[in-house]
DRENNU-749772 format. One line per field, with one value per residue (C-alpha): residue number from 0; residue in one letter; chain; y, x, z. Coordinates in steps of 0.001 Angstrom, whole numbers, plus 500000, padded with zeros to 6 digits. Example, Ala and Ser with C-alpha at 12.3 -4.5 7.8 and 13.67 -1.06 7.14 Angstrom:
i <- [0 | 1]
aa <- [A | S]
ch <- [A | A]
py <- [495500 | 498940]
px <- [512300 | 513670]
pz <- [507800 | 507140]
This chain:
i <- [0 | 1 | 2 | 3 | 4 | 5 | 6 | 7 | 8 | 9 | 10 | 11 | 12 | 13 | 14 | 15 | 16 | 17 | 18 | 19 | 20 | 21 | 22 | 23 | 24 | 25 | 26 | 27 | 28 | 29 | 30 | 31 | 32 | 33 | 34 | 35 | 36 | 37 | 38 | 39 | 40 | 41 | 42 | 43 | 44 | 45 | 46 | 47 | 48 | 49 | 50 | 51 | 52 | 53 | 54 | 55 | 56 | 57 | 58 | 59 | 60 | 61 | 62 | 63 | 64 | 65 | 66 | 67 | 68 | 69 | 70 | 71 | 72 | 73 | 74 | 75 | 76 | 77 | 78 | 79 | 80 | 81 | 82 | 83 | 84 | 85 | 86 | 87 | 88 | 89 | 90 | 91 | 92 | 93 | 94 | 95 | 96 | 97 | 98 | 99 | 100 | 101 | 102 | 103 | 104 | 105 | 106 | 107 | 108 | 109 | 110 | 111 | 112 | 113 | 114 | 115 | 116 | 117 | 118 | 119 | 120 | 121 | 122 | 123 | 124 | 125 | 126 | 127 | 128 | 129 | 130 | 131 | 132 | 133 | 134 | 135 | 136 | 137 | 138 | 139 | 140 | 141 | 142 | 143 | 144 | 145 | 146 | 147 | 148 | 149 | 150 | 151 | 152 | 153 | 154 | 155 | 156 | 157 | 158 | 159 | 160 | 161 | 162 | 163 | 164 | 165 | 166 | 167 | 168 | 169 | 170 | 171 | 172 | 173 | 174 | 175 | 176 | 177 | 178 | 179 | 180 | 181 | 182 | 183 | 184 | 185 | 186 | 187 | 188 | 189 | 190 | 191 | 192 | 193 | 194 | 195 | 196 | 197 | 198 | 199 | 200 | 201 | 202 | 203 | 204 | 205 | 206 | 207 | 208 | 209 | 210 | 211 | 212 | 213 | 214 | 215 | 216 | 217 | 218 | 219 | 220 | 221 | 222 | 223 | 224 | 225 | 226 | 227 | 228 | 229 | 230 | 231 | 232 | 233 | 234 | 235 | 236 | 237 | 238 | 239 | 240 | 241 | 242 | 243 | 244 | 245 | 246 | 247 | 248 | 249 | 250 | 251 | 252 | 253 | 254 | 255 | 256 | 257 | 258 | 259 | 260 | 261 | 262 | 263 | 264 | 265 | 266 | 267 | 268 | 269 | 270 | 271 | 272 | 273 | 274 | 275 | 276 | 277 | 278 | 279 | 280 | 281 | 282 | 283 | 284 | 285 | 286 | 287 | 288 | 289 | 290 | 291 | 292 | 293 | 294 | 295 | 296 | 297 | 298 | 299 | 300 | 301 | 302 | 303 | 304 | 305 | 306 | 307 | 308 | 309 | 310 | 311 | 312 | 313 | 314 | 315 | 316 | 317 | 318 | 319 | 320 | 321 | 322 | 323 | 324 | 325 | 326 | 327 | 328 | 329 | 330 | 331 | 332 | 333 | 334 | 335 | 336 | 337 | 338 | 339 | 340 | 341 | 342 | 343 | 344 | 345 | 346 | 347 | 348 | 349 | 350 | 351 | 352 | 353 | 354 | 355 | 356 | 357 | 358 | 359 | 360 | 361 | 362 | 363 | 364 | 365 | 366 | 367 | 368 | 369 | 370 | 371 | 372 | 373 | 374 | 375 | 376 | 377 | 378 | 379 | 380 | 381 | 382 | 383 | 384 | 385 | 386 | 387 | 388 | 389 | 390 | 391 | 392 | 393 | 394 | 395 | 396 | 397 | 398 | 399 | 400 | 401 | 402 | 403 | 404 | 405 | 406 | 407 | 408 | 409 | 410 | 411 | 412 | 413 | 414 | 415 | 416 | 417 | 418 | 419 | 420 | 421 | 422 | 423 | 424 | 425 | 426 | 427 | 428 | 429 | 430 | 431 | 432 | 433 | 434 | 435 | 436 | 437 | 438 | 439 | 440 | 441 | 442 | 443 | 444 | 445 | 446 | 447 | 448 | 449 | 450 | 451 | 452 | 453 | 454 | 455 | 456 | 457 | 458 | 459 | 460 | 461 | 462 | 463 | 464 | 465 | 466 | 467 | 468 | 469 | 470 | 471 | 472 | 473]
aa <- [M | A | D | E | Y | D | L | V | V | I | G | A | G | T | G | G | Y | V | A | A | I | R | A | A | Q | L | G | N | R | V | A | I | I | E | K | G | A | L | G | G | T | C | L | H | K | G | C | I | P | S | K | A | L | L | R | S | A | E | V | Y | R | E | V | K | E | S | A | A | F | G | V | E | T | E | G | A | K | L | D | F | T | K | V | Q | T | R | K | Q | A | V | V | D | K | L | H | A | G | V | Q | Q | L | L | Q | N | E | N | I | N | V | F | A | G | H | A | R | I | L | G | P | S | I | F | S | P | S | A | G | S | I | S | I | E | Y | T | D | G | T | E | N | E | V | L | V | P | K | H | V | L | I | A | T | G | S | Q | P | R | R | L | K | G | M | D | F | S | H | E | N | V | M | T | S | D | D | A | L | F | M | E | R | L | P | S | S | M | T | I | I | G | G | G | V | I | G | T | E | W | A | S | M | L | I | D | F | G | V | E | V | T | V | L | E | A | R | D | R | L | L | P | G | E | D | E | A | I | S | A | E | M | K | K | Q | L | E | K | R | G | V | R | I | Y | L | N | A | E | V | Q | T | E | G | M | H | V | E | P | E | Y | I | G | V | Q | A | L | V | D | G | E | N | Y | T | F | A | A | E | C | L | L | V | S | I | G | R | E | A | N | I | S | D | I | G | L | Q | N | T | E | I | E | T | E | D | G | K | I | V | T | N | E | W | G | Q | T | K | E | A | H | M | Y | A | I | G | D | V | T | Q | G | Y | E | L | A | H | V | A | S | H | Q | G | V | V | A | V | E | H | M | N | E | Q | S | S | A | G | L | N | E | R | Q | M | P | R | C | T | Y | S | H | P | E | V | A | S | I | G | L | S | E | S | E | A | K | T | Q | G | F | Q | V | K | V | G | T | F | P | L | R | A | I | G | K | A | L | I | N | G | D | A | E | G | F | C | K | F | I | S | N | G | E | N | N | D | L | L | G | V | H | M | I | G | S | N | A | T | E | L | I | S | E | G | A | L | A | M | L | L | D | A | A | D | W | E | V | A | E | T | V | H | P | H | P | S | L | S | E | V | F | K | E | A | A | L | H | A | D | R | R | A | I | H | R]
ch <- [A | A | A | A | A | A | A | A | A | A | A | A | A | A | A | A | A | A | A | A | A | A | A | A | A | A | A | A | A | A | A | A | A | A | A | A | A | A | A | A | A | A | A | A | A | A | A | A | A | A | A | A | A | A | A | A | A | A | A | A | A | A | A | A | A | A | A | A | A | A | A | A | A | A | A | A | A | A | A | A | A | A | A | A | A | A | A | A | A | A | A | A | A | A | A | A | A | A | A | A | A | A | A | A | A | A | A | A | A | A | A | A | A | A | A | A | A | A | A | A | A | A | A | A | A | A | A | A | A | A | A | A | A | A | A | A | A | A | A | A | A | A | A | A | A | A | A | A | A | A | A | A | A | A | A | A | A | A | A | A | A | A | A | A | A | A | A | A | A | A | A | A | A | A | A | A | A | A | A | A | A | A | A | A | A | A | A | A | A | A | A | A | A | A | A | A | A | A | A | A | A | A | A | A | A | A | A | A | A | A | A | A | A | A | A | A | A | A | A | A | A | A | A | A | A | A | A | A | A | A | A | A | A | A | A | A | A | A | A | A | A | A | A | A | A | A | A | A | A | A | A | A | A | A | A | A | A | A | A | A | A | A | A | A | A | A | A | A | A | A | A | A | A | A | A | A | A | A | A | A | A | A | A | A | A | A | A | A | A | A | A | A | A | A | A | A | A | A | A | A | A | A | A | A | A | A | A | A | A | A | A | A | A | A | A | A | A | A | A | A | A | A | A | A | A | A | A | A | A | A | A | A | A | A | A | A | A | A | A | A | A | A | A | A | A | A | A | A | A | A | A | A | A | A | A | A | A | A | A | A | A | A | A | A | A | A | A | A | A | A | A | A | A | A | A | A | A | A | A | A | A | A | A | A | A | A | A | A | A | A | A | A | A | A | A | A | A | A | A | A | A | A | A | A | A | A | A | A | A | A | A | A | A | A | A | A | A | A | A | A | A | A | A | A | A | A | A | A | A | A | A | A | A | A | A | A | A | A | A | A | A | A | A | A | A | A | A | A | A | A | A | A | A | A | A | A | A | A | A | A | A | A | A | A | A | A | A | A | A | A | A | A | A | A]
py <- [690232 | 691577 | 691787 | 689462 | 690326 | 688744 | 692043 | 695294 | 698148 | 700969 | 704107 | 705012 | 706791 | 705831 | 702633 | 701653 | 702053 | 700386 | 697422 | 697227 | 697155 | 694448 | 692341 | 692690 | 691601 | 688437 | 687691 | 689015 | 690647 | 693964 | 696887 | 700112 | 702538 | 706194 | 709032 | 711687 | 711949 | 708991 | 709375 | 710363 | 712719 | 712258 | 713356 | 716052 | 717398 | 716132 | 714906 | 716112 | 719606 | 720504 | 719433 | 721370 | 724489 | 723713 | 723479 | 726934 | 728284 | 726655 | 728213 | 731633 | 731336 | 730227 | 733140 | 735588 | 733967 | 733635 | 736602 | 734326 | 732301 | 735372 | 735466 | 738810 | 738593 | 741953 | 742566 | 738937 | 738741 | 736024 | 735453 | 733227 | 732740 | 731093 | 729064 | 727651 | 727097 | 725078 | 723047 | 722152 | 721228 | 718699 | 717247 | 717045 | 715257 | 712635 | 712261 | 711431 | 708914 | 707108 | 706933 | 705405 | 702865 | 701563 | 701459 | 699507 | 696800 | 696623 | 697617 | 698681 | 702096 | 703144 | 706790 | 706710 | 706140 | 702553 | 700949 | 697424 | 695324 | 692619 | 689103 | 689368 | 687732 | 688544 | 686752 | 684661 | 686665 | 690381 | 691984 | 692778 | 696410 | 698863 | 701781 | 704950 | 707377 | 711108 | 711698 | 709830 | 706602 | 703510 | 701887 | 699021 | 696001 | 694269 | 690854 | 690313 | 687408 | 689955 | 693570 | 696081 | 699218 | 702138 | 705161 | 707329 | 710212 | 713861 | 716730 | 716577 | 719648 | 721382 | 721012 | 724291 | 726002 | 727344 | 726767 | 729415 | 727630 | 731090 | 732568 | 729650 | 726649 | 723080 | 721981 | 720967 | 724538 | 726095 | 724272 | 726322 | 729790 | 732352 | 734739 | 734630 | 736210 | 738665 | 736454 | 732966 | 731231 | 727465 | 725212 | 722036 | 721503 | 717998 | 717127 | 719100 | 722163 | 722181 | 721920 | 724801 | 726924 | 726370 | 727075 | 730218 | 731811 | 731301 | 732994 | 735990 | 735323 | 735999 | 732623 | 731579 | 727890 | 726693 | 723113 | 721387 | 719098 | 719992 | 719819 | 720078 | 716867 | 714754 | 711539 | 712200 | 711725 | 714432 | 715790 | 716194 | 718065 | 720453 | 721170 | 721838 | 724348 | 726067 | 726310 | 727538 | 730174 | 731266 | 731982 | 733981 | 731483 | 732133 | 728823 | 728248 | 724797 | 723421 | 725640 | 724742 | 726553 | 727895 | 727697 | 729599 | 732627 | 732854 | 736181 | 736156 | 739110 | 739223 | 740105 | 739224 | 735988 | 736172 | 732907 | 732488 | 729809 | 728789 | 728519 | 726989 | 728129 | 731736 | 733112 | 734633 | 736021 | 735311 | 737483 | 736843 | 737329 | 733583 | 730481 | 727026 | 724020 | 721034 | 718727 | 715420 | 713425 | 711109 | 707971 | 707995 | 705025 | 706557 | 705883 | 702817 | 700127 | 698752 | 698233 | 695528 | 693506 | 691967 | 694322 | 695743 | 699317 | 700914 | 704662 | 705398 | 703000 | 699563 | 696752 | 694526 | 691982 | 692404 | 691544 | 694061 | 691380 | 692362 | 690152 | 689354 | 687204 | 688113 | 691844 | 693839 | 697457 | 699602 | 703130 | 705885 | 703869 | 701479 | 701924 | 702959 | 705490 | 707705 | 707841 | 707330 | 704986 | 702903 | 702596 | 701464 | 698838 | 697675 | 697359 | 695058 | 692998 | 692606 | 691637 | 689094 | 687609 | 687215 | 685562 | 683169 | 684609 | 684557 | 687914 | 689097 | 691186 | 694898 | 695777 | 699382 | 699509 | 699393 | 702289 | 705624 | 708874 | 712252 | 715931 | 718099 | 721358 | 723343 | 721718 | 718347 | 715579 | 711849 | 708856 | 705134 | 702754 | 703606 | 706900 | 706904 | 707137 | 704426 | 702063 | 702619 | 702165 | 698834 | 697659 | 697865 | 698620 | 701670 | 702962 | 706381 | 707843 | 711374 | 713513 | 717144 | 718232 | 721215 | 718721 | 717320 | 718932 | 718686 | 720370 | 723324 | 723440 | 723535 | 726300 | 724330 | 722733 | 722890 | 719606 | 716178 | 712425 | 710173 | 706384 | 704246 | 700790 | 697780 | 697717 | 693926 | 692983 | 696324 | 695871 | 699085 | 700163 | 703556 | 706329 | 709971 | 712934 | 716614 | 718655 | 719101 | 716194 | 714103 | 712734 | 711333 | 710075 | 708099 | 705359 | 704143 | 703770 | 701952 | 699457 | 698944 | 698244 | 695822 | 693892 | 693981 | 695662 | 696479 | 699958 | 698725 | 697375 | 700829 | 702238 | 699794 | 700840 | 703099 | 706402 | 708792 | 712000 | 714686 | 713701 | 714331 | 710566 | 710577 | 711744 | 708204 | 706622 | 709123 | 708679 | 704883 | 705152 | 707239 | 704641 | 701969 | 704086 | 704594 | 708202 | 709742 | 713317 | 714313]
px <- [721653 | 724772 | 724692 | 727129 | 729179 | 731883 | 733768 | 733521 | 735577 | 736458 | 736846 | 735249 | 738164 | 739569 | 741081 | 738136 | 735286 | 737225 | 737956 | 734296 | 733166 | 735689 | 734557 | 730916 | 731863 | 733307 | 729987 | 730788 | 728236 | 729921 | 729475 | 731452 | 731673 | 732563 | 732194 | 732705 | 731726 | 732053 | 735208 | 737394 | 740353 | 741234 | 737830 | 737020 | 740307 | 743069 | 743590 | 740435 | 739881 | 743574 | 743884 | 740741 | 742353 | 745607 | 743702 | 742203 | 745677 | 746995 | 744267 | 744927 | 748654 | 748021 | 745652 | 748280 | 750866 | 748570 | 750096 | 753031 | 750564 | 749142 | 746080 | 745518 | 743617 | 744270 | 742163 | 741735 | 740730 | 740637 | 737408 | 738490 | 734914 | 734096 | 737308 | 736109 | 732584 | 733921 | 736143 | 733209 | 731032 | 733664 | 733835 | 730050 | 729657 | 732256 | 730764 | 727390 | 729150 | 730716 | 727329 | 725786 | 728596 | 728142 | 724386 | 724735 | 726712 | 724239 | 726938 | 725554 | 726890 | 726964 | 727613 | 729443 | 732719 | 734002 | 735921 | 737362 | 736338 | 738343 | 737032 | 733465 | 730061 | 729863 | 733060 | 735771 | 738440 | 739006 | 737355 | 733745 | 733045 | 731136 | 729570 | 729167 | 726615 | 726934 | 723155 | 722580 | 721415 | 722394 | 725672 | 725471 | 727777 | 728785 | 730455 | 732607 | 734721 | 737275 | 738056 | 739761 | 741178 | 741292 | 740974 | 743463 | 745494 | 745405 | 747873 | 750804 | 751191 | 754234 | 754390 | 753980 | 752253 | 748736 | 746582 | 743907 | 742765 | 742418 | 745900 | 747833 | 746551 | 747003 | 746454 | 742908 | 742191 | 743792 | 741383 | 738522 | 740072 | 737408 | 739971 | 743587 | 746139 | 748711 | 751528 | 752033 | 754887 | 754831 | 756612 | 757489 | 758723 | 757409 | 754652 | 751895 | 754037 | 755343 | 751855 | 750607 | 753644 | 753044 | 749319 | 749632 | 752371 | 750153 | 747296 | 749551 | 750372 | 753903 | 755245 | 758134 | 758919 | 760900 | 762150 | 764058 | 766006 | 768598 | 766246 | 762625 | 760664 | 763057 | 761414 | 762258 | 765429 | 767994 | 767967 | 764187 | 764413 | 767028 | 764946 | 761833 | 763669 | 765024 | 761597 | 759742 | 762369 | 762197 | 758482 | 759143 | 758893 | 761466 | 762900 | 765035 | 766512 | 768012 | 765497 | 764755 | 761599 | 761583 | 757966 | 758651 | 759657 | 756371 | 754502 | 750830 | 748579 | 745356 | 747161 | 750753 | 752559 | 756215 | 758174 | 761775 | 763966 | 767594 | 768822 | 772276 | 772951 | 771779 | 768616 | 765991 | 762493 | 759941 | 756825 | 753617 | 749880 | 749296 | 751226 | 750649 | 752131 | 752644 | 755088 | 753468 | 750562 | 749957 | 747827 | 744344 | 744796 | 744614 | 740946 | 739878 | 740433 | 743814 | 744625 | 741940 | 743836 | 747255 | 747848 | 751372 | 752356 | 755671 | 756399 | 752695 | 751729 | 750107 | 752504 | 751250 | 752600 | 752503 | 748776 | 747847 | 747428 | 748150 | 749306 | 745596 | 745229 | 741573 | 742297 | 743855 | 744975 | 745571 | 746413 | 747871 | 747598 | 750258 | 753939 | 754782 | 753470 | 750594 | 748878 | 745232 | 745911 | 748233 | 745490 | 742984 | 745405 | 746146 | 742411 | 741913 | 744993 | 743758 | 740208 | 741346 | 743779 | 741136 | 738880 | 741681 | 741886 | 745165 | 746706 | 750297 | 751266 | 751978 | 755181 | 756076 | 758545 | 755488 | 753644 | 753800 | 754215 | 752970 | 753244 | 750681 | 752611 | 753903 | 755986 | 754490 | 756618 | 756022 | 758178 | 758182 | 760780 | 764224 | 766064 | 769656 | 771070 | 768713 | 769727 | 773421 | 772875 | 771157 | 774216 | 772981 | 775340 | 773453 | 772858 | 771222 | 769451 | 768050 | 766310 | 765170 | 761664 | 763109 | 764186 | 760633 | 758592 | 755226 | 756630 | 757782 | 754423 | 752680 | 754976 | 755955 | 759332 | 760978 | 761999 | 763265 | 762787 | 765297 | 765616 | 767464 | 768450 | 770337 | 773663 | 773905 | 770649 | 769148 | 766046 | 764262 | 764763 | 763088 | 761573 | 761532 | 760030 | 759509 | 757542 | 754232 | 751760 | 754270 | 751481 | 749701 | 752796 | 754126 | 751569 | 753814 | 756602 | 754225 | 753292 | 756962 | 757765 | 754841 | 756034 | 759640 | 760688 | 764236 | 765242 | 765757 | 762183 | 760810 | 763155 | 761822 | 758210 | 756978 | 755728 | 753566 | 755101 | 754704 | 753818 | 755157 | 755441 | 758428 | 760505 | 760218 | 761571 | 764410 | 765407 | 765311 | 767461 | 769952 | 770053 | 770665 | 773474 | 771566 | 770453 | 769226 | 768270 | 770907]
pz <- [338237 | 336509 | 332722 | 330930 | 327829 | 325735 | 325774 | 327690 | 326282 | 328675 | 326585 | 323247 | 321620 | 318239 | 319603 | 321777 | 319321 | 316486 | 318760 | 319777 | 316152 | 315237 | 318205 | 317149 | 313633 | 315166 | 316846 | 320317 | 322579 | 323234 | 325593 | 325534 | 328463 | 327958 | 330466 | 327801 | 324151 | 321776 | 319710 | 322629 | 322598 | 318928 | 317706 | 320245 | 321661 | 319408 | 315871 | 314167 | 315626 | 315522 | 311880 | 311002 | 312471 | 310668 | 307390 | 307918 | 308697 | 305528 | 303384 | 304937 | 304228 | 300644 | 300034 | 301278 | 298972 | 295948 | 294082 | 293224 | 291117 | 289439 | 291678 | 293419 | 296729 | 298315 | 301401 | 302453 | 306128 | 308755 | 310687 | 313587 | 314772 | 311429 | 311672 | 314983 | 313657 | 310735 | 313055 | 315273 | 312282 | 311186 | 314705 | 315024 | 311700 | 312587 | 316082 | 314552 | 312323 | 315295 | 317030 | 313912 | 313493 | 317040 | 316614 | 313360 | 315182 | 318109 | 320586 | 323947 | 324955 | 328615 | 329533 | 332848 | 334670 | 334553 | 337395 | 337353 | 340337 | 342059 | 342714 | 343979 | 344011 | 340306 | 339295 | 341027 | 339204 | 338755 | 335751 | 336505 | 335651 | 337828 | 335964 | 337997 | 336627 | 337225 | 337221 | 340463 | 338823 | 340817 | 339805 | 337334 | 337066 | 333832 | 333827 | 330703 | 329510 | 328337 | 329205 | 326936 | 328579 | 326151 | 328435 | 326536 | 327928 | 328918 | 328523 | 330931 | 333122 | 334512 | 338277 | 340097 | 337178 | 337684 | 334598 | 334103 | 330913 | 329345 | 329021 | 330548 | 328670 | 327522 | 323929 | 324960 | 326049 | 322967 | 320668 | 322093 | 322014 | 321108 | 319695 | 318618 | 320962 | 319621 | 320902 | 322310 | 324115 | 323589 | 326075 | 324203 | 320663 | 320077 | 317612 | 319362 | 320028 | 316463 | 314975 | 317132 | 316284 | 312570 | 312853 | 314957 | 312865 | 309781 | 311642 | 312289 | 315961 | 317244 | 318377 | 320625 | 321226 | 324252 | 323902 | 326713 | 324405 | 321796 | 318802 | 317727 | 317114 | 319204 | 318004 | 314362 | 312338 | 313140 | 309579 | 309719 | 313029 | 311648 | 308534 | 310594 | 312781 | 309672 | 308008 | 311111 | 311806 | 308183 | 308728 | 311892 | 314765 | 317496 | 318726 | 321817 | 322380 | 325612 | 327401 | 331028 | 332147 | 335725 | 336895 | 340119 | 338063 | 336200 | 336130 | 335164 | 334395 | 332321 | 329084 | 329928 | 330773 | 331731 | 331794 | 332868 | 331340 | 331411 | 327820 | 327518 | 331080 | 330623 | 332197 | 329860 | 330343 | 327630 | 327507 | 325555 | 325853 | 326282 | 327276 | 325803 | 327601 | 325290 | 327059 | 326210 | 327584 | 330537 | 330636 | 332191 | 334526 | 338004 | 338779 | 336820 | 339457 | 338400 | 342100 | 342119 | 339515 | 338906 | 335953 | 335980 | 335176 | 334355 | 334113 | 334335 | 331523 | 331462 | 330572 | 327719 | 325274 | 321499 | 321413 | 324099 | 326752 | 330364 | 333228 | 333701 | 330581 | 330009 | 330219 | 327402 | 327030 | 323942 | 322908 | 325056 | 328289 | 326975 | 326204 | 322658 | 320167 | 321321 | 317934 | 317006 | 314091 | 316272 | 318906 | 316259 | 314963 | 318502 | 319131 | 316158 | 317107 | 320693 | 319738 | 317168 | 319676 | 322389 | 319794 | 318796 | 315306 | 313389 | 314183 | 314150 | 317144 | 316909 | 315061 | 315895 | 312990 | 310702 | 312374 | 310470 | 312438 | 311227 | 312127 | 310332 | 310409 | 307452 | 306204 | 307056 | 308554 | 308147 | 308961 | 309535 | 310874 | 312188 | 311971 | 310751 | 314297 | 315593 | 312777 | 313523 | 317265 | 316572 | 314676 | 311092 | 308238 | 307050 | 303537 | 303160 | 300151 | 300039 | 297454 | 297650 | 296707 | 294826 | 292134 | 291789 | 289011 | 290777 | 293896 | 291786 | 290007 | 293395 | 294574 | 297675 | 297098 | 300538 | 302137 | 301186 | 301446 | 303194 | 302912 | 305464 | 304188 | 305464 | 303619 | 303930 | 302163 | 300957 | 303159 | 304000 | 307624 | 307601 | 305484 | 306555 | 304756 | 305374 | 302876 | 301122 | 301519 | 303462 | 305681 | 302617 | 300836 | 303821 | 303152 | 300328 | 302862 | 305215 | 302497 | 301632 | 305288 | 305616 | 302558 | 303814 | 300575 | 299587 | 298476 | 294924 | 294828 | 295641 | 293005 | 290408 | 291099 | 288314 | 289708 | 287667 | 286347 | 287407 | 290957 | 294438 | 294909 | 292560 | 295525 | 296947 | 293777 | 293562 | 297219 | 296781 | 293642 | 295582 | 298378 | 295717 | 294223 | 290953 | 291306 | 288054 | 288868 | 291420]
């Protein structure tokens, strides 16, 4: 007899386990199926380990620059083995926390591969779930009222390129490097490529970035992209834009990778000890039984409405398998929205304009809402306010005053359309912009908010004042 559940969640990443917990809170009987480790990509091969490595790189850079603060640290050394040990300790602690959270809510966890079944003896409609165990145990079938697909994504690969996973690697592979290479070529200047470039240059690795488009961080405001390129190049990163990599011209030896690329029509060869390919991610939907359902896909992603609902009304999908931002916090929010919707709770659908985006490089980048060009393309009468961190007292005190904050407002009613920042602690400060967007604040309302002095948050007030044509300190 198949086991019945109110909800079966396929995938225990950040979106999946949060959704499972919320469903249990609402009184649902919940099962979650995960073939890997609880916590998914974000915890084990993404957000958490990469940021732990970035933190070590940041500390190393600050130690080397400490003489500017009157602190002499001559002879400081980097022990990359200890860097990796610390990273794994952080991951392990959070992994144990996820296990405990699911246990606390009495959520049944199944370790296996889930596949959605079509109409069968178990159910007249598609949606029963077969669990395939790798240890030879007989398959098990769960029959849920609702299904939530949260199977995440994996690094996209360049066709025709042979990945050794040692010197030709994805971002997953790079997280487990046992030693730092002397040099690295990075294909892709998006968020992942930019973070790795920043980290590796701080660790003392020679870094070259090849980006196919005409700027780094193509999803960010143009001014942010230009500032990031300037700051990375200032630290020694070599950046080539409009670079079309030729995979057939690749030369691989144990300690040498040669890559050919057309850059603005000219052919170049880029040589390094290792190659990192970071050209985005692709959804994990190829072997989960979608062909047994009426669920629609587009460009390799599951089509959903604003509540995560698919064409099969009792089946939902969230996170990287859906269209939109591939961000852990977005997946978690989508999970809560989907679960509340299937439980007929009052829940607004996902509003992507309210989703913050972060790049944890040095300098950090954070944004929410529309860029200046996007706002103009959508027909808004745009007002722009900017303010540099070099005019903020706390930034000078901290010795990290590169960057700026940029406000995009609607010229007709002063409503905030977007906030963009590059600089120290941008990924923490953007939460103020997120709250302002949620409350549909105007630029003048942010400007009227009293900010403590000295603090980095003052940059928000000053940028808002500039947008409202009342700038004080510029």
